[in-house]
PyMOL commands that place a pseudoatom at each C-alpha (Angstrom):
pseudoatom trace, name=CA, resn=MET, resi=1, chain=A, elem=C, hetatm=0, pos=[186.213, 113.450, 79.908]
pseudoatom trace, name=CA, resn=ARG, resi=2, chain=A, elem=C, hetatm=0, pos=[183.453, 114.458, 77.512]
pseudoatom trace, name=CA, resn=LYS, resi=3, chain=A, elem=C, hetatm=0, pos=[180.895, 112.204, 79.200]
pseudoatom trace, name=CA, resn=ASP, resi=4, chain=A, elem=C, hetatm=0, pos=[181.214, 114.234, 82.430]
pseudoatom trace, name=CA, resn=ILE, resi=5, chain=A, elem=C, hetatm=0, pos=[180.219, 117.519, 80.734]
pseudoatom trace, name=CA, resn=GLN, resi=6, chain=A, elem=C, hetatm=0, pos=[176.541, 118.147, 80.033]
pseudoatom trace, name=CA, resn=PRO, resi=7, chain=A, elem=C, hetatm=0, pos=[174.561, 121.252, 79.006]
pseudoatom trace, name=CA, resn=GLY, resi=8, chain=A, elem=C, hetatm=0, pos=[173.610, 123.281, 82.087]
pseudoatom trace, name=CA, resn=LEU, resi=9, chain=A, elem=C, hetatm=0, pos=[176.733, 122.276, 84.032]
pseudoatom trace, name=CA, resn=ARG, resi=10, chain=A, elem=C, hetatm=0, pos=[178.670, 125.112, 85.742]
pseudoatom trace, name=CA, resn=VAL, resi=11, chain=A, elem=C, hetatm=0, pos=[182.304, 125.111, 84.582]
pseudoatom trace, name=CA, resn=ALA, resi=12, chain=A, elem=C, hetatm=0, pos=[185.426, 127.268, 84.421]
pseudoatom trace, name=CA, resn=VAL, resi=13, chain=A, elem=C, hetatm=0, pos=[186.973, 127.542, 80.962]
pseudoatom trace, name=CA, resn=VAL, resi=14, chain=A, elem=C, hetatm=0, pos=[190.083, 129.114, 79.489]
pseudoatom trace, name=CA, resn=GLN, resi=15, chain=A, elem=C, hetatm=0, pos=[189.479, 131.083, 76.290]
pseudoatom trace, name=CA, resn=LYS, resi=16, chain=A, elem=C, hetatm=0, pos=[191.905, 130.840, 73.359]
pseudoatom trace, name=CA, resn=HIS, resi=17, chain=A, elem=C, hetatm=0, pos=[193.326, 134.350, 73.872]
pseudoatom trace, name=CA, resn=GLU, resi=18, chain=A, elem=C, hetatm=0, pos=[193.818, 133.664, 77.626]
pseudoatom trace, name=CA, resn=GLN, resi=19, chain=A, elem=C, hetatm=0, pos=[195.723, 130.381, 77.257]
pseudoatom trace, name=CA, resn=LYS, resi=20, chain=A, elem=C, hetatm=0, pos=[199.092, 131.949, 78.102]
pseudoatom trace, name=CA, resn=THR, resi=21, chain=A, elem=C, hetatm=0, pos=[197.792, 133.768, 81.188]
pseudoatom trace, name=CA, resn=GLY, resi=22, chain=A, elem=C, hetatm=0, pos=[195.489, 130.956, 82.323]
pseudoatom trace, name=CA, resn=VAL, resi=23, chain=A, elem=C, hetatm=0, pos=[192.639, 133.332, 83.221]
pseudoatom trace, name=CA, resn=LEU, resi=24, chain=A, elem=C, hetatm=0, pos=[189.455, 131.308, 83.782]
pseudoatom trace, name=CA, resn=THR, resi=25, chain=A, elem=C, hetatm=0, pos=[185.902, 132.322, 82.884]
pseudoatom trace, name=CA, resn=GLU, resi=26, chain=A, elem=C, hetatm=0, pos=[182.942, 130.740, 84.688]
pseudoatom trace, name=CA, resn=GLY, resi=27, chain=A, elem=C, hetatm=0, pos=[179.612, 129.933, 83.101]
pseudoatom trace, name=CA, resn=LEU, resi=28, chain=A, elem=C, hetatm=0, pos=[176.975, 127.363, 82.229]
pseudoatom trace, name=CA, resn=VAL, resi=29, chain=A, elem=C, hetatm=0, pos=[177.549, 124.964, 79.344]
pseudoatom trace, name=CA, resn=LYS, resi=30, chain=A, elem=C, hetatm=0, pos=[175.270, 125.597, 76.373]
pseudoatom trace, name=CA, resn=ARG, resi=31, chain=A, elem=C, hetatm=0, pos=[176.791, 122.902, 74.148]
pseudoatom trace, name=CA, resn=VAL, resi=32, chain=A, elem=C, hetatm=0, pos=[179.804, 120.629, 73.920]
pseudoatom trace, name=CA, resn=LEU, resi=33, chain=A, elem=C, hetatm=0, pos=[181.954, 121.290, 70.827]
pseudoatom trace, name=CA, resn=THR, resi=34, chain=A, elem=C, hetatm=0, pos=[184.601, 118.544, 71.146]
pseudoatom trace, name=CA, resn=ASN, resi=35, chain=A, elem=C, hetatm=0, pos=[183.563, 115.298, 69.461]
pseudoatom trace, name=CA, resn=SER, resi=36, chain=A, elem=C, hetatm=0, pos=[186.237, 113.019, 70.912]
pseudoatom trace, name=CA, resn=GLN, resi=37, chain=A, elem=C, hetatm=0, pos=[185.899, 111.544, 74.415]
pseudoatom trace, name=CA, resn=SER, resi=38, chain=A, elem=C, hetatm=0, pos=[188.958, 113.402, 75.705]
pseudoatom trace, name=CA, resn=HIS, resi=39, chain=A, elem=C, hetatm=0, pos=[191.389, 116.128, 74.656]
pseudoatom trace, name=CA, resn=PRO, resi=40, chain=A, elem=C, hetatm=0, pos=[194.820, 116.919, 76.128]
pseudoatom trace, name=CA, resn=HIS, resi=41, chain=A, elem=C, hetatm=0, pos=[193.940, 120.622, 76.587]
pseudoatom trace, name=CA, resn=GLY, resi=42, chain=A, elem=C, hetatm=0, pos=[190.366, 120.104, 77.786]
pseudoatom trace, name=CA, resn=ILE, resi=43, chain=A, elem=C, hetatm=0, pos=[186.944, 119.608, 76.236]
pseudoatom trace, name=CA, resn=LYS, resi=44, chain=A, elem=C, hetatm=0, pos=[185.853, 122.631, 74.182]
pseudoatom trace, name=CA, resn=VAL, resi=45, chain=A, elem=C, hetatm=0, pos=[182.431, 124.024, 75.073]
pseudoatom trace, name=CA, resn=GLN, resi=46, chain=A, elem=C, hetatm=0, pos=[180.253, 127.030, 74.316]
pseudoatom trace, name=CA, resn=LEU, resi=47, chain=A, elem=C, hetatm=0, pos=[178.820, 128.778, 77.366]
pseudoatom trace, name=CA, resn=MET, resi=48, chain=A, elem=C, hetatm=0, pos=[175.303, 130.253, 77.582]
pseudoatom trace, name=CA, resn=ASP, resi=49, chain=A, elem=C, hetatm=0, pos=[176.697, 133.756, 76.908]
pseudoatom trace, name=CA, resn=GLY, resi=50, chain=A, elem=C, hetatm=0, pos=[178.450, 132.596, 73.716]
pseudoatom trace, name=CA, resn=ILE, resi=51, chain=A, elem=C, hetatm=0, pos=[182.003, 132.336, 75.112]
pseudoatom trace, name=CA, resn=VAL, resi=52, chain=A, elem=C, hetatm=0, pos=[183.961, 129.374, 73.715]
pseudoatom trace, name=CA, resn=GLY, resi=53, chain=A, elem=C, hetatm=0, pos=[186.735, 127.779, 75.739]
pseudoatom trace, name=CA, resn=ARG, resi=54, chain=A, elem=C, hetatm=0, pos=[188.248, 124.591, 77.065]
pseudoatom trace, name=CA, resn=VAL, resi=55, chain=A, elem=C, hetatm=0, pos=[186.993, 123.223, 80.383]
pseudoatom trace, name=CA, resn=LYS, resi=56, chain=A, elem=C, hetatm=0, pos=[189.593, 123.413, 83.151]
pseudoatom trace, name=CA, resn=LYS, resi=57, chain=A, elem=C, hetatm=0, pos=[187.294, 122.858, 86.163]
pseudoatom trace, name=CA, resn=ILE, resi=58, chain=A, elem=C, hetatm=0, pos=[183.816, 121.520, 86.816]
pseudoatom trace, name=CA, resn=LEU, resi=59, chain=A, elem=C, hetatm=0, pos=[182.206, 123.671, 89.526]
pseudoatom trace, name=CA, resn=ALA, resi=60, chain=A, elem=C, hetatm=0, pos=[179.634, 122.602, 92.113]
for i in range(1, 60): cmd.bond("trace and resi %d" % i, "trace and resi %d" % (i + 1))
show_as sticks, trace
zoom trace
């Protein structure tokens, strides 16, 4: 859910070109790009290093 994802949160995302392989990239959320409260493929975020992907896991 979008409400669970805030800037600064450590997450694992899947990038568009990695969707078939499912390779995850970890990073800190810079901003949330999805406007709706939920999305079937995950909330889209931009990480601090500029990578854009859909959140698959929220990390501790």
